[in-house]
N, C-alpha and C positions, 0 to 999 in steps of 0.2 A: 900822877901825870899821865901814865899809860892808860889808866881807866878813863881819864878825861878825853884822851885822843880817841879811845874806842867809842865813847859816847858821841863825840863830834862826828866820827866816821859813820856811826849808825844813824845819826840825825841827817847827815848829808845824803846817805843812801835812801833813807825814808823819804826825804824831800824829792830826790831824783825819781824814785819809784812812783811817788804821787804825781809828779809832773808827767810821767808817761801814761798815767791812767786818767788824767784830767784833760778835758778839751782845752785847746789853746785860746779860744775866744768864741765870739758869736758873729763873726763876719760872714761875707758871701762866699759861696763855693768858688773855688779856683781851678783852672785847668793847668796841670803840671805835666810836662813831657819828659819821660825818662828815655834817653837815647841809648842805643846799643853800646855796651862797654862803659857806661857812665858809672863812676865810683860811688860807693855809699856816702863818702864824705861830700861829694858834689851834690848828691840828692839831698842830703841832710841840710846843706847850705840853702838849696832852693826852698825847702820846706820852712826853714827858719826865717828866711827873707820874706816869704809870703805870709808869715804869721800863722802857719798851719801846725807848728809844734812849739811847745814852750821853750825847749832847750835843744839846740843842735848837739851839744855834748852828750846829753843823756839819750838822745835818739841814737847816736852812734854807739853808745854803751849798750843799748838794747840790741842793736844789730850784732855787735860782737858777742854779747851774752847768748843770743839765740843762734849764732852761727849763720846769720842770714847775709853776710857780706858777699857781694857778687851774685846774689840770687834775684835781684830785682828784674822783673820782666819789662822789656821795653814797651813803650806805648804811651798814650795820653790818658791821664787819670783826672777825674773830677773829684777833688778833695775839699772837704769842709773843715773849717777850724772848730766846728762842733764835734768832730771826730777826735778820739784820743790818739796819741802817738802810736800806741800799739795797734789800734785799728788801721791806721794808715800803713804801718809796717806790714801788717797781714795782707792788705790790699796790694801793695807793691810786690810782695813775694808771690802771691797767688796769681797775679796777672789779671785782676779784675779791672780791666781798663774801661774807659768810657766807650760808649757805642753811639752810633748815629743811625737813624731810620732813613732808608733811602728807597724810593719807589721807582721801579723800572717799568715804564708804560708798555702796553702791548704794541707790537710793531717796531720796537726799538732795535736798531742794529747793534753789533758789537761796538762799533765806533761811537754811537750815541750813548750806549751804556758806559763805556769807558769815560766819556766826557762828563756824564752825570756823576760818576764815582769821584772824579777829581774835583768837581764843584762842591761836593760834600766833604772834602778834605780826607778822602779815603784812599790815598795813594795817587799814583800818576796814571793818566789815561794810557800812556804808552805801555805801562806795566801790564795793564789788563789786556790790551790788544795783543801783546807778545805772548802772554800766557794762554789766551784763547786760541791762538794760532797753532798751539801744540797740544792737542787733546790727549796725547799719550801719557802726559803727566797726571791725568785725573782718572781715577778708577771708577767706572760706572758699570751698571748691570745691563744697560740697554745697548744695542749695537750702534756704534758710531762709524761713519764712513772713513775708510782708510785715507790718510793724507789730507783730510778736509779740516777746516776750522770748526769751532763750536757754534758758528752762526746758526741760529734757529733753535738751539738747545738750551740757551740761557733763559730759563722761564721767567716771564715778566710778572713781577709781584712786588710786595713791600718786604724789605729785609732789615734786620738789625745787624749792623756790621761793626765789629770792634775797631777802635782807633789805634791800630798798631801796625807794625811792619807786616807785609804780606796780606794786607786787607784785600788786595786785588784777587789773589788766589782764593782767599777765604770766601769772598762774594761769589766767585765762579763755582766753588764747591757747593755753596748754599743753593745756587740757581740750578745746578745739575741735580741736586737732591730733590728739589721741588719738581723738576721735570720728571724724575723717576717716580715720585709719589703720585703726582696728579695725572701724568700722561701715560707713562709706561705701565705702572702698576695700577693706576686708576682707570683711565679711559680704555686702555688697551689690555689691562689685566695681564701684562707680561707676555702678550702674544703679538706677533707681527700683524699688521692690518690685513683684513680680508680684502680680496680683490687683486688687481694687477700691480698696485703700488706697494713698495716696501716702506719701512718706517721713514727712511731718509726722503724718499719721494713724496710721501704723505706730508711730512713737515714742510718740504719745499712748496708743495701745492698750497698748504695752509698759509704759508708766508705770503704768497701772492694774494690770496683771499684777504689776509689781514691788511695788506697794503692798498688793495683796491676798494674794499667795502668800508663804508662809513656808517651804514645802518645794519644793526644785527639781523634784521629780517631779510636782508639781501645776501648775507654771507652764503647760505646754502645755494642760492640762485646763481651767484657769481661762480661758486665752485662747480655748479652744474654746467655753466657755459664753458668753463675751462676744460672740464672733463669731456664735454661733447667735442670740443675742438681737438683734444688729444686723441679721442677715439677715431675721429675722421682723418687724422693725419694733418690737420691744419696747424699752422704756426700760431702760437698763443697771442703774439703781438700785444704783449702786456706792457703798458707804459712804465709800471713800477720796476720792472726788471731793467729797463734802460736807465731809470733814475739811479738804481743801485750801481749799475756799471759806471755812471758818472762820478760816483763817490762823493767827494766834497764839492763837486761842481753841480750839484742838483739844482734844478730850475723849477720855477712856479709853473711854467708851461713849456713842453718840449717842442723843439723845432724839427722840421723834416730832416735836417742834417744830423740831429741827435740820434735819429733812428738808424743811422748808418754806422754808429760807433762800433769799432771792432772789439767785441767782448763776447765770451761764451755765455754771458748772462743776457745778451741782447736777443730776446725772443722774437724780434722782427727779422733777424737774420738766421736764427738757428731753430731747428725743429725740436719739438718736445719741451720738457721742463728744463729750466736752467740747471747747472751742475749742483746747486745746493740752495738752501733757503736764503732769502734776501732780508730777513729780519726774524725776530722772535715772536711767533704767533701765540695768541691766547687760546684758551680752551674752546671758545666759540668757533674760531676759525679752524681749529684742528678737527672739531666735530663736523664742521661743514665739509672739510676735505675728505673725511672718512665716509660721510653720508651726503653726497651732493644731491641737490634737488633734481628730480626727474622733470626737466624742462626741455622744450624744443629749441631754445635760443642758442644762437651761435655768436651773437654780438651784443655789446653794451657800450653805452657812452654815458659819461658822468654829467649829471645836472649840477647847477650851482648850489642847490640845496643839500648836496651830499648824496642824493639818491641817483639812480641810473635809469636810462631808457633801454629796454631789452628788445632785441629784434631776432627774427628767424632768418631772414634773407639779407643779403648785402644791400639790396635796394631799400628795404625798410630801414636798415642801419643808416644809410645816407640821408634819408628823410629825417630820421631821429637826430642826427648831427645838426642838420639845418634848424630844426625846432629848438634845440638846445642853444645854438648860437644866436637865434633871434630872441630868446627869452631875456627879459630885463634883468 
């Protein structure tokens, strides 16, 4: 009798162990979200309902046997029924969550970056905006301005971001690391820019170039125009800074009344550079800000093809504006 029970127990255990090592089936990959504080029993139920494990009971037995209860990492997992229960358990415990590729274009503001993050299911836009407003929580090797946001330092590129809580801060860390690698240690080689502008001012100038230039060939020229105006003590009168000051109220075309908006970023009303960057510039615009073209121009006006008409005198500038307006 006892021997029979032992044999039955051994057979059941062998079947259970085999169920843990065999795939549940051959269906499609499913996305399962493990929420913070979710119990192993609840997770096992989700896996069994989705046909991802053969047995909820034996999956829980494996959790207890390995002592993995309560160790599941929150996040969203892409799991296949072709995986064994033990492989799924390993993934949940190690936190190998699914990830999403997200591209942040050059010239994006923190607000646009936050919205792009939310569109990809990588947290809430408000979470990224709040995190980026407090640079003190991120350790970086390059100098950040005291009391300023991370505007301008979230380097535009393509990133793989894990689908888990804290994705907003994770993306910010990745973008700061990329800025450190490509700009601070790469282009600048860990040194402050040569010339009269420090790092923050250089990135600020580069962000204006990024916003104004549509053609790569014109980036150094536009940087040269802005540098000339700064050197002569002329106001930059850069439309992009007014658009930034308008925030969500940006317009296809600015009106004269918009140029009177009370904002420290309004370069029609204030001398010099704005207090900080107005977007995240790419390497080409940063290079242009570091090495502006030596040009005589003090003015430019945008053509409808994306290029610009450059002028030395205000009278030439006025004629260029008329030509642009008459163009079909």
